[in-house]
N, C-alpha and C positions, 0 to 999 in steps of 0.2 A: 835278128838279135833280140834276145829277151829283154824286157824292161828291167831296169835296175831300181831297187828299193833301198832308200837311205833313211835312217832314223836319227832324229835329234835326241838330246838328253831326256826329253819327256815323251819320246815317241819310238825309241828303239824296240821296246817290247811289242808294240803293234806292228812295226816294220818287219820283225822276225815272223810274226804270225801271218801277215799279208803275203810275204815272200813264199812262205810254206804253202799257203792255200792256193796260190796262183802258179807256183813253180817258177817264180821270178828270181833273178840273181839278187843276193843280199850284199850290198856294199857297206862302206863305213865312212864316217865323218869324225875327225878329231876335233873336240871342243875343249878348250881350257881357258883359264884366266891368267892374265898377267898380274904381277904384284900390285899394279895400280888399279885393278878391277876391270880393265878392258877385256873384251872377249876375243879369243883367237879361234879362227875357223880354218880347217884344212880338209878338203875333200880328198880322201885317200884312194878312191876308185876312179877309173877312167870313164868319164861320162861323154866324151866326144861323140856326137852324132847319135846319142842314145835317148830313149824315152826314160825319164827319171821320175820316180814317185818319192817325194820327200815327206816324211811323217813327223810331226811335232805338235804336241798339245801345249797350249799356252796356259798351263796350270801352275799353281803354287806361286812361283816367282814370275809373274807374267811379264814384267819389264825385261828381265833377263831372257826369257823365252822368245819374246818378240824380236829382240836384237839378233839372237842366234838364228832364228828362222829367216829373217830378212837377209842377213849376211850370207847364209848358206844358199838361199835361192838365187841371189844375185851372182854368187860365185859359180853356181851351176851353169848359169847363162854365159858367164865369161869363159868357162871352160868348154863351151860348145855343145851343151846338151840340146838335143833336137826338140824335145817337148818336156815341160816341167809341170807335174801335177803336185800341188801342195795339199796334203791331207792334214787338216787342222781339227782334230776331234773336238777340242774345246777351244772356242774363240773367246778370248778374254775381251773385256771392255764393251761387249755387245749390249749390256744393259744400260749403258750411258749412251743411248741413241737419240737423245733430245736434250735441249737446254731447259731443264726443269726449274732452275733458278737463274736469275740474271747473272751473267758473267761466267757461266760454267763452260768448260770445254766439252764439245760433243765428241767424246773419245773415240767411238767406233768409226766416225767419219774421218778422223785424223789417221787412225790405223789403216783404214781402207786406202787413203791417199798414199801411204807408205807402201802398201802392197802393189799399187799401180806402178810405182817407180821401178819395181824389180821384174816386171814383165813375166808373170806366171800365166800359164795357159789355162789351167783349171784349178779351182779351189774346192775341196770337199770338206764340209763341216758336218757336225752331228748336232741336231736340235739347237741350232744357234738362235738366239733371241732376235727375231726378225719382225717384231710386232709393228714397228714404225718404219721399216725399210721395205719399200715396195719393189725395188729392182736391185738386188745385191750384185748381179753381174755387172751392171753399169757402175755401181758404187766402187766395187773392188777392181774393175778393169780386167776381169777374167770370167770365163765360164764358171758359174757358181752352182754348186750342188749341195743343198742342205738336206741331208737324209735324217731319218729318225732311228734312235736306239730303242724306242719303246717296244717295237715288235720283238726284238731280241729279249727284252725283259719279260714280255708276255709269254714267250716260248719257255723261258726259264720257270716262271710261276706255274704254267700249265703242266710242265713236266714233273714238278716236285709236289704240287698240291692239288687237291680236289676243291674247286671253287664254284660249285654249282649253286650254292645259296649265298651269293655274294653280289655286291654292288661296287662299281668303280667310282672313285671320287677324285676330282681335281681340287687342290687346296685353294684355288682362286679362279677367276674367270679366264685368265690367260692360259690356264692349264686344261681348259676344256678340250683343246685339240689333242692333247696327249691322253686324256681320259677316254676320248672316243676311240683312238687307236687301240688302247689297251683293252677296252671293252670288246672290240671286234676280235682281237687276238685271243681273248679268253672265251670265245664262243658266243658272242652276242649278249653280254651282260648289260644290265641297265647302268647308266652312268649319269653323274651330275657334278656340280661344282659347289664349293663353299664361297661365302662372301668374306673377303679379307679387307681389313683396314689397317694400314701400316702407321704406327704411332711414331716410331723412330727407325733407324737403320736396323736395329736388332729386336724391336718389340712390335708385335702385331696382335690384333684382335680378330679372331675368326668366328664367324657365326654360321650355323647350319640351318638354312631356311628351306623348307619345302623338300627336304631330303628324307626319304623313308629308309632307315637303316636298322630299325628295331629287329633284333633276332637274326641279323645278317652279318656275315663277314664283310670286311671292307678292304678294298685294294686302293691305297692312295698312291697316285702317280704324279710326278712333277719332273720338270727338266733339270732343276738344280736344287740340291740341298746345301745351303750355305751355313748359316748359324743353327739351323734346325728349329727356329722359333715357330715358323709357320706350321710345320708338321706337328710339333708338340701341342699347339693350340687346336689344330684340327682334330687330333686324336681325342683330346679332352672334350671338345664339343660333340663329336660323334659318339663317344662313350656315354655322354649324358643323355643321348637319345636312344640308348639301348643296343648299340652295335656290339658284336661279339669279338671275334679275332681280327687283328689288323696286319695287313701286309703292305709294307711301304717300299716303293720302287722309285729310283731316280736315275736319270741318265748321267748327270754330272754330280757325283758325290764329293763336293768340295770339303764339307765337314770342318768348317772353320772353328778354331778354339775348342770348346768342350762340347761341340755339337754331337759327336759320336756317343759320348757318355750320357748326354741328355736323352738321346733317342733310345739307347739301350735300356734306360730306366723305365721306359714306357711299357715294357713287357710285350713287345711286338712279336707276332708269329714269325715274321720275316722282315728283314731290312737288307735291301740289295740295290746295287748300282752297277753301272757299266764301267769299263776301263778307259773311258775318255779321260778320266782323272783317276790316278791311282789312290786307293784308300783301303781301309779294312773291309769294306763291303763290295769292292769291285770284282764281283764274281761272274759277270756277264761280259763277253767280248763283243765289240762292235765291228770286229774285223770282217765277219761274213757280210754285213751290210755295206761296208766300204768296198769290198771286192766286186760287189754287184755294179757299183758305179764305175769302177776301173775297167770292167768288161766293156763298158760303153764308150769310154774316152780314150782307150789305148788300142 
């Protein structure tokens, strides 16, 4: 029997694409709200004895998405699903992975505890913030697969632009891993990172030290664009060093507040993101990368 693919409110678009790519059956889940704000879940497909892929991104209203996701996964178990694979393209709360100030909740650890209670077999995420999480499988209580969307972004840029005289830049040290992957995907370009100092939650200072960009095009790649402040400061710093055209790519284009308009005012040659989070720049699908993992676990 073919695996069944179900999509949540933030994952139905990817569920359709995954089912199409793999020839899996596409099922459905009813999600609605009661007048008092409580979430109602009803799985409309027969999941008894079946392998089920549930897709939902914890984007935009993450608290609502978390409840919907946990309720649905636990219901799938109650209804007799043989195996449950949770595809969470964007895992919210991952950046709060430590107690940075006294008394703070370590949010991703709490979320992981909740996932352990619903007994999921596999969790597939895309470029989750794992800088201080050494063993996500143990933390979440499931086989954990953190894949990258950067290769899909690189394929998109390579298809649409000639980037022979270019350098790849990560906007901070944590982005070096994505800059390296992008540089490889674009044919072995040079790559480097900027130095970032965060002043507040929305304001950062970016310095370009030891980066040779004069007369070159620049591909800036990062996992998340939130308020856009880091990208704005990075472009300004690199322009001051003589960089030419800019291509900005992000896996998770959250684009909070006026981020999109701020970035559009920079005069970028390209601004593109994946569809882990739906946005005006989500032109690259992570479905091909996801199905590669599903081939191994189903």
